VEXDREN-2710 file (C-alpha; in Angstrom, 1 decimal):
% VEXDREN-2710
k/r/px/py/pz
1/MET/-19.0/24.8/1.8
2/LEU/-18.3/21.2/1.1
3/ILE/-19.5/18.8/3.8
4/VAL/-18.3/15.2/4.0
5/CYS/-19.7/12.6/6.3
6/SER/-16.7/11.0/8.1
7/GLU/-18.8/7.8/8.6
8/ASN/-19.1/7.3/4.8
9/ILE/-15.3/7.5/4.3
10/SER/-14.8/5.2/7.2
11/ASP/-17.1/2.6/5.6
12/ARG/-15.4/3.0/2.2
13/TRP/-11.9/2.6/3.9
14/LYS/-13.1/-0.6/5.6
15/GLN/-14.4/-2.0/2.3
16/ILE/-11.0/-1.3/0.7
17/VAL/-8.6/-2.5/3.4
18/GLY/-10.7/-3.9/6.2
19/GLU/-9.0/-1.8/8.8
20/PRO/-10.9/-1.4/12.0
21/ILE/-8.7/1.4/13.5
22/THR/-10.8/4.0/11.7
23/ASP/-13.7/3.3/14.1
24/ARG/-12.2/5.5/16.8
25/LEU/-11.4/8.2/14.3
26/VAL/-14.9/8.7/12.9
27/LYS/-15.7/11.4/15.4
28/LYS/-12.4/13.2/14.7
29/PRO/-12.5/13.9/10.9
30/ASP/-9.2/15.9/11.0
31/LEU/-7.3/12.9/12.4
32/LEU/-9.3/10.5/10.1
33/SER/-8.3/12.5/7.0
34/PHE/-4.6/12.5/7.9
35/HIS/-4.7/8.8/8.8
36/ILE/-6.3/7.8/5.5
37/ALA/-3.9/10.1/3.6
38/SER/-0.9/8.4/5.2
39/LYS/-2.2/4.8/4.6
40/ILE/-3.9/5.0/1.2
41/PRO/-1.9/3.0/-1.3
42/LEU/-0.8/5.8/-3.7
43/SER/2.5/7.1/-5.1
44/VAL/4.4/9.5/-2.8
45/SER/3.7/12.5/-5.0
46/THR/-0.1/11.9/-5.0
47/ARG/0.0/11.4/-1.2
48/GLN/1.9/14.6/-0.8
49/GLU/-0.7/16.5/-2.9
50/LEU/-3.5/15.0/-0.7
51/LEU/-1.8/16.1/2.5
52/GLU/-1.4/19.6/1.2
53/ILE/-5.1/20.1/0.6
54/ASP/-6.3/22.9/2.8
55/GLY/-9.5/22.0/4.6
56/ILE/-10.6/18.7/6.2
57/SER/-13.8/18.3/4.2
58/TYR/-12.0/18.9/0.9
59/ARG/-9.3/16.4/1.8
60/LEU/-11.9/13.8/2.9
61/ARG/-13.8/14.3/-0.4
62/ARG/-10.7/13.8/-2.4
63/GLU/-9.9/10.7/-0.4
64/ILE/-13.3/9.3/-1.1
65/GLU/-12.8/9.9/-4.8
66/LEU/-9.4/8.2/-4.7
67/LEU/-10.7/5.2/-2.7
68/GLU/-13.6/4.7/-5.0
69/SER/-11.5/4.8/-8.1
70/PHE/-8.6/2.8/-6.7
71/ASP/-8.5/-0.6/-8.4
72/ARG/-5.2/-1.0/-10.2
73/ILE/-1.6/-1.0/-9.1
74/ARG/0.8/-0.1/-12.0
75/CYS/4.5/0.4/-12.4
76/LYS/5.4/4.1/-12.2
77/ASN/7.8/3.9/-15.1
78/CYS/6.0/1.8/-17.7
79/GLU/2.4/1.6/-16.4
80/LYS/2.5/-2.2/-16.5
81/LEU/-0.4/-3.6/-14.5
82/ILE/1.1/-5.3/-11.4
83/ALA/-2.0/-6.0/-9.3
84/ARG/-5.5/-5.1/-8.3
85/ARG/-7.0/-3.8/-5.1
86/SER/-8.5/-7.2/-4.5
87/ASP/-4.9/-8.6/-4.3
88/MET/-4.1/-6.6/-1.2
89/LEU/-3.1/-8.5/1.9
90/LEU/-3.0/-7.3/5.5
91/MET/0.3/-8.3/7.1
92/SER/0.1/-5.7/9.9
93/SER/-2.5/-4.2/12.1
94/GLU/-2.0/-0.9/10.3
95/GLY/-3.3/-2.1/7.0
96/PRO/-1.8/-3.1/3.7
97/LEU/0.6/-0.2/3.7
98/GLY/3.6/0.1/6.1
99/ALA/7.0/1.7/6.4
100/TYR/10.1/-0.5/7.0
101/VAL/13.7/0.4/7.4
102/ASN/16.6/-1.7/6.0
103/PRO/20.0/-2.1/7.7
104/ASN/21.4/0.9/5.7
105/GLY/18.7/3.2/7.2
106/CYS/16.6/3.5/4.0
107/VAL/12.9/3.6/4.6
108/HIS/10.7/1.7/2.2
109/GLU/6.9/2.2/2.3
110/ILE/5.4/-1.0/0.9
111/MET/2.0/-2.4/0.2
112/THR/1.5/-6.1/0.7
113/LEU/-0.3/-8.2/-1.9
114/TYR/-1.4/-11.8/-2.2
115/LYS/-0.3/-11.9/-5.8
116/ALA/1.4/-9.7/-8.4
117/ASN/1.8/-10.0/-12.1
118/GLY/4.6/-9.2/-14.5
119/LEU/7.4/-9.2/-12.0
120/ALA/10.8/-10.9/-12.3
121/LEU/12.7/-12.2/-9.4
122/ILE/16.4/-11.3/-9.0
123/GLY/18.6/-13.7/-7.0
124/GLY/17.5/-16.2/-4.4
125/PRO/15.6/-15.8/-1.1
126/VAL/17.5/-14.1/1.7
127/LYS/16.6/-14.7/5.4
128/GLU/18.7/-12.0/7.0
129/TYR/17.1/-8.6/7.7
130/SER/13.6/-9.6/6.8
131/TRP/10.9/-7.3/7.9
132/PHE/8.6/-10.2/8.4
133/PRO/9.8/-12.9/10.9
134/GLY/9.8/-16.3/9.3
135/PHE/9.9/-15.0/5.7
136/ALA/12.8/-14.7/3.3
137/TRP/12.9/-11.9/0.7
138/THR/13.8/-11.9/-3.0
139/ILE/14.1/-8.7/-5.0
140/ALA/11.3/-8.2/-7.6
141/GLU/11.7/-6.1/-10.7
142/CYS/9.1/-5.0/-13.3
143/GLY/9.4/-7.6/-16.1
144/THR/8.8/-4.8/-18.7
145/CYS/11.1/-1.9/-17.7
146/GLU/13.3/-3.7/-15.0
147/SER/12.5/-1.1/-12.3
148/GLN/13.0/-2.5/-8.8
149/MET/9.3/-2.8/-7.6
150/GLY/9.8/-4.5/-4.3
151/TRP/10.2/-8.0/-2.9
152/LEU/8.6/-11.5/-2.8
153/PHE/8.5/-12.8/0.7
154/THR/8.4/-16.6/1.1
155/ALA/7.8/-18.5/4.3
156/THR/10.8/-20.3/5.7
157/ASN/8.6/-22.5/7.8
158/ARG/5.9/-24.8/6.3
159/LYS/3.4/-23.9/9.0
160/LEU/3.4/-20.1/8.2
161/LYS/0.5/-18.7/6.2
162/PRO/0.5/-17.2/3.7
163/ARG/3.2/-19.3/2.0
164/SER/4.3/-16.2/0.1
165/PHE/3.3/-12.5/-0.5
166/TRP/4.6/-9.5/-2.3
167/GLY/5.8/-6.2/-0.9
168/ILE/5.5/-3.5/-3.5
169/ARG/7.2/-0.1/-2.9
170/SER/4.7/2.7/-3.0
171/SER/7.4/5.0/-4.6
172/GLN/7.2/2.7/-7.6
173/VAL/3.4/2.9/-8.1
174/ALA/2.0/5.0/-10.9
175/ASP/0.1/8.1/-9.9
176/GLY/-3.1/7.2/-11.7
177/THR/-5.5/4.5/-10.6
178/ARG/-7.1/4.0/-14.0
END
């Protein structure tokens, strides 16, 4: 039987995303494992595989492995390096990963980053329908394969911090963390 200490995974999670919500989940490893699986910045297919693992301790062990190896965010289509774990930015109390719905009802799960590399902006900033009040969005594509990766959000008020940040769609992130 594989035994995983939920305090170790909570510590690892805090190191990666600085999210204090796991403190109350440490004594509930089943809830902790599903919370981490839903928030870890991975592709949708890898997240689904994680959620399908039968057994709390096996799921927690795999989450520890993924969190320890997670360093690079790459384009799903061409594997272009977009960002690193250290570029993540917390724009919500839930961590660097959140789900947002556009006016057409499409749900986009995005991770927020201080900076991103190799992306091209398409069009100009749009203030309407922004998920982040006070920020305008501009579509961002992979500069190599032209896949729509997400958006650059720029402050519309000089007093807002950060002045800009990126929202990268988790569905466009490569499965591997190499």
